[in-house]
C-alpha positions as CSV (number, residue, x, y, z in Angstrom):
1,M,-22.4,46.1,33.8
2,S,-22.8,44.3,30.5
3,R,-25.5,45.3,28.1
4,K,-28.2,42.8,27.2
5,R,-28.0,41.6,23.7
6,K,-31.0,42.5,21.5
7,P,-33.0,39.4,20.6
8,L,-32.4,38.3,17.0
9,P,-35.5,38.6,14.9
10,L,-38.0,36.0,13.6
11,I,-38.8,36.8,10.0
12,E,-42.0,35.3,8.7
13,N,-43.3,34.3,5.2
14,V,-40.0,34.6,3.3
15,T,-39.4,33.1,-0.1
16,I,-36.0,31.5,-0.7
17,E,-34.6,32.9,-3.9
18,A,-31.5,31.0,-5.0
19,V,-28.7,28.6,-4.1
20,A,-25.7,30.2,-2.5
21,A,-22.2,29.2,-1.4
22,E,-21.3,26.5,1.1
23,G,-24.5,24.5,0.6
24,K,-26.8,27.3,1.8
25,S,-29.6,29.2,0.0
26,V,-30.2,32.9,0.0
27,T,-33.0,35.4,0.3
28,H,-33.2,39.1,0.8
29,V,-35.2,41.1,3.3
30,D,-35.1,44.9,3.2
31,G,-32.1,44.7,0.8
32,Q,-30.0,42.5,3.2
33,A,-28.9,39.0,2.2
34,I,-29.9,36.2,4.5
35,F,-28.2,32.8,4.1
36,V,-30.2,29.7,5.1
37,P,-29.1,26.1,5.2
38,F,-31.3,23.2,4.2
39,A,-33.7,25.2,2.2
40,V,-34.2,25.3,-1.6
41,P,-35.3,28.1,-4.1
42,G,-39.1,28.4,-4.0
43,D,-39.5,27.4,-0.3
44,V,-41.7,29.8,1.7
45,V,-40.4,29.8,5.3
46,D,-40.3,31.4,8.6
47,L,-36.7,32.2,9.6
48,Q,-35.0,32.7,13.0
49,V,-31.9,34.9,12.5
50,T,-28.9,33.2,14.2
51,K,-26.2,35.7,13.3
52,K,-26.5,39.3,12.3
53,K,-23.7,41.2,10.5
54,H,-23.6,44.6,8.9
55,R,-23.9,43.3,5.4
56,Y,-25.7,40.0,5.8
57,C,-27.5,37.6,8.2
58,E,-27.6,33.9,8.8
59,A,-30.8,32.2,9.8
60,R,-32.4,28.8,10.2
61,V,-35.8,27.6,9.1
62,V,-38.3,27.2,12.0
63,R,-41.3,26.5,9.8
64,F,-42.1,25.7,6.2
65,V,-45.1,27.7,5.1
66,S,-45.0,25.9,1.8
67,K,-42.3,23.7,0.1
68,S,-40.9,24.4,-3.3
69,K,-41.7,22.4,-6.4
70,V,-37.9,22.4,-7.0
71,R,-37.2,20.0,-4.1
72,A,-36.1,16.4,-3.7
73,V,-36.9,14.0,-0.8
74,P,-33.6,13.4,1.0
75,R,-32.7,9.7,1.0
76,C,-30.7,9.8,4.2
77,E,-32.4,9.7,7.6
78,H,-29.5,11.9,9.0
79,F,-30.0,14.7,6.5
80,G,-29.9,18.1,8.1
81,I,-27.9,16.9,11.1
82,C,-24.6,15.4,10.0
83,G,-24.1,18.2,7.5
84,G,-22.2,16.1,5.0
85,C,-24.8,16.1,2.1
86,K,-26.4,19.5,2.3
87,W,-27.9,19.3,-1.1
88,Q,-29.9,16.0,-0.8
89,N,-33.0,18.1,-0.9
90,L,-32.1,19.5,-4.3
91,P,-32.6,17.4,-7.5
92,Y,-29.3,16.4,-9.0
93,E,-29.9,18.4,-12.2
94,E,-30.4,21.5,-10.0
95,Q,-27.2,20.7,-8.1
96,L,-25.3,20.7,-11.4
97,K,-26.8,24.0,-12.4
98,A,-25.7,25.5,-9.1
99,K,-22.2,24.2,-9.4
100,Q,-21.8,25.5,-12.9
101,Q,-23.0,28.9,-11.7
102,Q,-20.6,28.7,-8.7
103,V,-17.6,28.2,-11.0
104,F,-18.7,31.0,-13.3
105,E,-19.2,33.5,-10.4
106,Q,-16.0,32.7,-8.6
107,L,-13.8,32.9,-11.7
108,T,-15.4,36.2,-12.7
109,R,-15.8,37.8,-9.3
110,I,-12.5,36.7,-7.7
111,G,-10.3,36.1,-10.7
112,K,-11.5,39.0,-12.8
113,V,-9.8,37.5,-15.9
114,E,-11.0,37.1,-19.4
115,L,-12.8,33.8,-19.8
116,P,-13.9,31.6,-22.6
117,E,-17.4,30.1,-22.5
118,I,-17.4,27.6,-19.7
119,S,-18.1,24.0,-20.8
120,P,-21.1,22.3,-19.3
121,I,-20.3,20.5,-16.1
122,L,-19.6,16.7,-16.2
123,G,-22.1,15.1,-13.8
124,S,-21.2,12.1,-11.7
125,V,-21.8,8.7,-13.2
126,H,-23.3,7.6,-9.8
127,Q,-24.9,9.9,-7.3
128,W,-25.0,7.3,-4.4
129,E,-22.3,4.9,-3.1
130,Y,-19.7,6.8,-5.2
131,R,-17.1,7.4,-2.5
132,N,-14.0,5.2,-2.0
133,K,-13.1,6.7,1.3
134,L,-14.9,7.7,4.5
135,E,-13.9,8.5,8.0
136,F,-15.9,8.2,11.2
137,G,-15.1,9.6,14.7
138,C,-15.7,7.8,18.0
139,A,-17.0,9.6,21.1
140,N,-17.8,8.7,24.6
141,K,-20.7,11.2,24.6
142,R,-22.7,11.6,21.5
143,W,-24.3,14.8,20.3
144,Y,-28.1,15.2,20.6
145,T,-30.3,17.4,18.4
146,S,-32.6,19.9,20.2
147,E,-35.6,17.7,19.1
148,E,-34.0,14.6,20.7
149,L,-33.3,16.6,23.9
150,A,-36.9,17.8,24.0
151,T,-38.3,14.3,24.2
152,M,-35.9,13.0,26.8
153,P,-36.7,13.0,30.6
154,K,-35.0,15.8,32.4
155,D,-33.0,13.5,34.6
156,A,-31.8,11.4,31.6
157,G,-28.0,10.9,31.3
158,L,-26.3,12.1,28.2
159,G,-23.3,9.7,28.2
160,E,-24.2,7.4,25.3
161,S,-21.2,6.6,23.1
162,A,-21.3,7.0,19.3
163,I,-19.5,6.3,16.0
164,G,-20.4,8.8,13.4
165,F,-19.7,12.1,11.8
166,H,-18.7,15.5,13.3
167,I,-21.5,18.0,13.2
168,T,-20.7,21.1,11.2
169,G,-18.3,23.4,12.9
170,A,-17.6,21.3,16.0
171,F,-14.5,19.2,16.5
172,D,-15.8,17.6,19.6
173,K,-19.4,16.7,18.7
174,I,-20.1,13.3,17.0
175,Y,-23.6,12.4,15.8
176,P,-24.2,8.6,15.5
177,I,-24.7,7.4,12.0
178,D,-26.7,4.2,11.3
179,K,-26.5,4.2,7.5
180,C,-24.5,6.4,5.1
181,W,-25.4,6.2,1.4
182,L,-22.1,7.6,0.1
183,M,-20.2,4.3,0.1
184,D,-21.0,0.7,-0.5
185,D,-23.2,-0.7,2.3
186,L,-20.5,-3.0,3.6
187,H,-18.9,-0.1,5.5
188,N,-22.2,0.4,7.3
189,R,-22.3,-3.2,8.4
190,I,-18.7,-3.2,9.6
191,R,-19.1,0.1,11.5
192,N,-22.3,-1.0,13.2
193,E,-20.8,-4.3,14.2
194,I,-17.7,-2.5,15.6
195,Y,-20.0,-0.3,17.7
196,R,-22.0,-3.3,18.9
197,Y,-18.9,-5.3,19.9
198,A,-17.3,-2.3,21.6
199,V,-20.4,-1.6,23.7
200,E,-20.9,-5.3,24.6
201,T,-17.3,-5.8,25.7
202,G,-17.1,-2.5,27.7
203,M,-14.5,-0.9,25.4
204,T,-14.1,2.8,26.1
205,F,-14.8,5.4,23.5
206,Y,-12.6,8.5,23.0
207,D,-13.1,11.8,24.8
208,V,-11.6,14.4,22.6
209,R,-11.4,17.1,25.3
210,A,-10.0,14.9,28.1
211,Q,-8.0,12.9,25.5
212,H,-8.7,9.4,26.9
213,G,-10.7,6.4,25.7
214,L,-9.5,3.5,23.6
215,L,-11.7,3.5,20.4
216,R,-10.9,6.8,18.5
217,N,-11.5,6.7,14.7
218,L,-12.3,4.5,11.7
219,M,-11.2,5.0,8.1
220,F,-12.6,3.0,5.3
221,R,-11.2,2.7,1.7
222,N,-12.3,0.5,-1.2
223,S,-11.5,0.2,-4.8
224,A,-12.8,-0.9,-8.2
225,T,-10.9,-4.1,-7.8
226,G,-13.2,-5.1,-4.9
227,E,-10.5,-4.6,-2.2
228,W,-11.3,-3.0,1.2
229,M,-9.1,-1.3,3.7
230,L,-10.0,-0.5,7.3
231,V,-7.7,1.6,9.6
232,I,-8.8,1.7,13.2
233,Q,-7.3,4.5,15.4
234,F,-6.9,3.6,19.1
235,H,-5.7,5.7,22.0
236,Y,-3.9,3.4,24.5
237,D,-4.5,4.7,28.0
238,E,-3.7,1.8,30.4
239,P,-2.3,-1.7,30.5
240,G,-4.4,-4.2,28.6
241,D,-5.5,-1.7,25.9
242,D,-3.3,-3.4,23.3
243,E,-5.0,-6.8,24.0
244,K,-8.5,-5.2,23.8
245,A,-7.6,-3.5,20.5
246,K,-6.3,-6.7,19.0
247,A,-9.4,-8.7,20.2
248,L,-11.6,-6.2,18.3
249,L,-9.3,-6.4,15.2
250,Q,-9.6,-10.2,15.3
251,H,-13.3,-10.1,15.7
252,V,-13.6,-7.7,12.6
253,A,-11.2,-10.0,10.6
254,D,-13.3,-13.1,11.4
255,E,-16.7,-11.4,10.7
256,F,-15.7,-9.6,7.5
257,P,-13.3,-11.6,5.3
258,E,-14.0,-9.0,2.6
259,I,-11.4,-6.7,4.3
260,T,-8.1,-7.2,2.5
261,S,-6.2,-4.6,4.4
262,L,-6.9,-4.4,8.1
263,M,-4.7,-1.9,9.9
264,Y,-4.4,0.0,13.2
265,V,-2.5,2.8,14.9
266,D,-2.1,4.1,18.5
267,N,-2.7,7.8,18.1
268,Q,-1.6,9.8,21.2
269,K,-1.8,13.2,19.5
270,G,-4.4,15.9,20.0
271,N,-5.8,15.4,16.4
272,D,-6.8,12.5,14.3
273,T,-4.3,12.9,11.5
274,I,-2.1,9.9,10.8
275,G,0.4,11.2,8.3
276,D,3.2,11.2,10.8
277,L,2.3,8.0,12.6
278,D,3.5,4.4,12.2
279,I,0.5,2.3,11.0
280,Q,0.5,-1.4,11.8
281,T,-0.9,-4.1,9.5
282,F,-3.1,-6.7,11.4
283,K,-4.3,-8.7,8.5
284,G,-3.7,-8.7,4.7
285,T,-1.6,-6.1,2.9
286,D,-0.7,-2.5,3.8
287,H,-2.5,-1.1,0.7
288,I,-5.3,-1.7,-1.8
289,I,-5.0,-1.6,-5.6
290,E,-7.1,0.8,-7.6
291,T,-7.4,0.7,-11.4
292,M,-8.0,3.5,-13.9
293,D,-7.9,3.4,-17.7
294,G,-5.7,0.3,-17.8
295,L,-3.4,1.5,-15.1
296,R,-3.0,0.1,-11.6
297,F,-2.4,2.3,-8.5
298,K,-1.2,1.4,-5.0
299,V,-3.3,3.2,-2.4
300,G,-2.0,3.1,1.2
301,P,-3.6,4.5,4.4
302,K,-1.8,7.8,3.9
303,S,-2.2,8.1,0.2
304,F,-4.2,10.9,-1.5
305,Y,-6.5,9.5,-4.1
306,Q,-9.6,11.1,-5.6
307,T,-12.6,9.9,-3.6
308,N,-14.9,9.3,-6.6
309,T,-13.1,6.7,-8.7
310,E,-15.2,6.8,-11.8
311,Q,-15.3,10.6,-11.9
312,A,-11.5,10.7,-11.2
313,A,-11.0,8.9,-14.5
314,R,-13.1,11.6,-16.3
315,L,-11.2,14.4,-14.4
316,Y,-7.8,13.1,-15.5
317,S,-9.0,12.5,-19.0
318,V,-10.0,16.2,-19.2
319,A,-6.6,17.2,-17.6
320,S,-4.8,15.1,-20.2
321,A,-6.8,16.5,-23.1
322,F,-6.1,20.0,-21.9
323,A,-2.4,19.2,-21.6
324,F,-1.9,17.7,-25.1
325,D,-4.5,19.7,-26.9
326,G,-2.8,20.7,-30.2
327,I,0.3,18.9,-29.4
328,G,0.5,15.8,-31.6
329,D,1.8,12.5,-30.4
330,S,5.1,11.7,-31.9
331,D,6.9,8.5,-32.4
332,D,10.1,10.3,-31.5
333,V,10.1,10.3,-27.7
334,N,12.6,13.2,-27.6
335,S,10.1,15.5,-29.4
336,R,7.3,14.8,-26.8
337,P,6.7,17.4,-24.1
338,L,8.4,17.5,-20.7
339,I,5.7,17.8,-18.0
340,Y,5.9,18.9,-14.4
341,D,3.1,17.5,-12.2
342,L,2.8,19.6,-9.1
343,Y,1.1,18.2,-5.9
344,T,1.3,14.8,-7.6
345,G,0.1,12.8,-4.6
346,T,0.6,9.1,-5.5
347,G,1.4,10.0,-9.0
348,T,-2.0,9.3,-10.6
349,I,-2.0,12.2,-13.0
350,A,1.8,11.8,-13.6
351,N,1.5,8.2,-14.6
352,Y,-1.8,8.9,-16.5
353,V,-0.1,11.3,-18.9
354,A,3.4,9.7,-18.9
355,R,2.6,7.5,-22.0
356,R,2.4,10.7,-24.1
357,A,5.3,12.6,-22.5
358,R,9.1,12.7,-22.9
359,K,9.3,12.7,-19.1
360,V,7.1,13.6,-16.2
361,V,8.5,15.2,-13.0
362,G,6.2,14.9,-10.0
363,I,6.5,16.8,-6.7
364,E,4.6,16.2,-3.5
365,Y,4.9,17.1,0.2
366,V,4.1,13.7,1.7
367,P,7.1,11.3,1.4
368,E,5.0,8.2,1.7
369,A,2.9,9.3,-1.3
370,I,6.0,9.8,-3.3
371,E,7.2,6.3,-2.5
372,D,3.7,5.1,-3.7
373,A,4.1,7.1,-6.9
374,K,7.4,5.4,-7.6
375,V,5.8,2.0,-7.0
376,N,2.8,2.9,-9.2
377,S,5.2,3.8,-12.1
378,K,7.0,0.4,-11.6
379,K,3.7,-1.5,-11.4
380,N,2.7,0.0,-14.8
381,D,6.1,-0.4,-16.5
382,I,6.4,3.4,-16.7
383,T,10.1,4.4,-16.9
384,N,9.9,8.1,-17.8
385,T,8.8,9.5,-14.4
386,E,10.8,11.1,-11.6
387,F,9.3,12.0,-8.2
388,F,10.5,14.3,-5.5
389,A,9.2,14.8,-1.9
390,G,9.2,18.1,-0.1
391,D,7.5,21.5,0.3
392,M,6.5,22.7,-3.1
393,K,7.9,26.3,-2.6
394,D,11.2,24.9,-1.4
395,I,11.7,22.2,-4.1
396,L,10.3,24.0,-7.2
397,T,13.0,26.6,-7.6
398,S,14.9,28.0,-10.5
399,E,17.8,25.7,-9.7
400,F,15.5,22.7,-9.7
401,I,14.2,23.6,-13.2
402,A,17.7,24.2,-14.4
403,A,18.7,20.7,-13.2
404,H,15.6,18.8,-14.5
405,G,14.7,20.8,-17.6
406,Q,12.3,23.6,-18.5
407,P,8.8,22.2,-18.6
408,D,6.7,22.4,-21.8
409,I,3.6,21.8,-19.7
410,I,2.8,22.2,-16.0
411,I,-0.1,20.4,-14.4
412,T,-1.0,21.6,-11.0
413,D,-3.5,20.1,-8.6
414,P,-3.0,21.9,-5.3
415,P,-5.0,21.5,-2.0
416,R,-8.0,23.7,-1.3
417,A,-5.8,26.6,-0.2
418,G,-4.4,26.9,-3.7
419,M,-0.8,27.6,-4.6
420,H,1.7,29.6,-2.5
421,P,2.7,32.9,-4.2
422,D,6.3,31.7,-4.5
423,V,5.1,28.6,-6.5
424,V,3.1,30.9,-8.8
425,N,6.2,33.0,-9.4
426,V,8.4,30.0,-10.2
427,I,5.8,28.8,-12.6
428,L,5.8,32.2,-14.3
429,N,9.6,32.2,-14.5
430,A,9.6,28.6,-15.9
431,A,7.3,29.9,-18.7
432,P,5.8,26.6,-19.9
433,K,3.8,26.7,-23.1
434,R,0.7,25.8,-21.1
435,I,-0.6,25.2,-17.6
436,V,-3.4,22.8,-16.7
437,Y,-4.8,23.8,-13.3
438,V,-7.0,21.2,-11.5
439,S,-8.7,22.6,-8.5
440,C,-11.2,21.4,-5.8
441,N,-11.8,25.0,-4.8
442,P,-12.6,27.4,-7.7
443,A,-12.3,30.4,-5.3
444,T,-8.6,29.9,-4.6
445,Q,-8.1,28.8,-8.2
446,A,-9.6,32.1,-9.3
447,R,-7.2,34.0,-7.1
448,D,-4.2,32.1,-8.6
449,L,-5.5,32.7,-12.2
450,A,-5.4,36.4,-11.5
451,L,-1.7,36.1,-10.5
452,L,-1.0,34.1,-13.7
453,D,-3.0,36.4,-15.9
454,A,-0.1,38.7,-16.9
455,K,1.5,35.9,-18.9
456,Y,-1.2,33.3,-19.4
457,K,-4.7,33.4,-20.9
458,V,-7.5,31.1,-19.8
459,A,-8.3,29.1,-22.9
460,K,-10.7,26.4,-21.6
461,V,-12.7,25.7,-18.4
462,Q,-14.3,22.4,-17.6
463,P,-16.1,21.8,-14.3
464,V,-16.4,18.2,-13.1
465,D,-18.8,17.1,-10.3
466,M,-16.9,14.7,-8.0
467,F,-19.2,15.1,-4.9
468,P,-22.9,14.8,-5.6
469,H,-25.2,16.2,-2.8
470,T,-22.5,18.6,-1.6
471,P,-21.6,22.1,-2.8
472,H,-18.1,21.0,-3.7
473,V,-16.9,21.0,-7.3
474,E,-13.7,20.3,-9.2
475,N,-12.7,22.6,-12.0
476,V,-10.0,22.2,-14.7
477,V,-8.6,25.2,-16.5
478,Q,-6.3,25.3,-19.5
479,L,-3.9,28.3,-19.6
480,I,-2.0,29.2,-22.7
481,R,1.1,31.4,-22.7
482,R,0.4,34.8,-24.1
């Protein structure tokens, strides 16, 4: 006989104390931390505990007794549901303070290394319509909030389709999005027209659990040059689906001539990733062109490119300054530094710093990205770069360094998981004069800094905000060999 679970408590009249990790805020009751989403410091609230652990609790706000003076009115009608912009209720200057503190706490608490004074965070030039890439899922049964369900008749069907965002923590639940403020409004008009057309023509929407349904996913990209890319994922189930898909593509091409790269793919896999799929071009080119600091970059559907174009330029400017700090430019090319750019993507950083280097060696896991990196060098008449595709820990070996030269500078920009310990060891053995570590996750960056600490000292730290209204922050660290 199973024991009944004890009801989780309702806690009344609690004051939210501070911003915490992952977009949540925190308060304390009887010495125990309680983490709360969608609240800001100074809010007085009633909380329903949703998860109780030995050392902390999680809770949701069930009533605002009074709202904080440190609070902004969210611009988006979907705030609090889609989970993408968890800090819209926090003024931007407060967001920057929280991110600055996040970098400090993670580097000190996790890294436990000696730090210089951390430079003030570089805020984003734009706080809205700053993204150059967004993805939307398609679902044959949309997700409903508890408030929506409460107003619906008991016998109402719940089969309405949707194009929107996944709700937090659920791979199979899509909430319909009418307007997203993170990208130019053209993407809203395109997405809503695709939904209208699909419903009107009886096109089926994807069921992620049963893995059937034709319309599966949309990916938008745009660039500072005014070019637009749309990749539509389909899931062909039955004869005639290819014709239906191409009819939709033709409709989109006719309605939106602004799209310069209209592409599609039949994805039969269990997930929405397209890195290993053959993507077809329906109209225009198979890429768009992005510009940065006088350079031109080819960005394809599989390319990694920083999603905030203007802030990316500032981020790479910081990385370049940290790399060449104290190393004077020389007219003699042979006296310039040899640079390794790890996790190079499409070679944006590599090509950005190449003009001041003897040679730049870029390494990246995705073969298509490496091909784009080579094209990007060619487009910009850069002849002193070399690019290699493969798993970083397999390529970056002592033998590789012996063949291509010992680096004077290593720039590393790994994914959120940070660097594999084998890669850290090879970097230590390569013994460059300095390392520039660009990270989208200061927590894993701090872990790696601790591994590098025996031979490298942190000399400079510069946070950069790439993602307004979210808790995410980029951080650049300069390490100097001891």
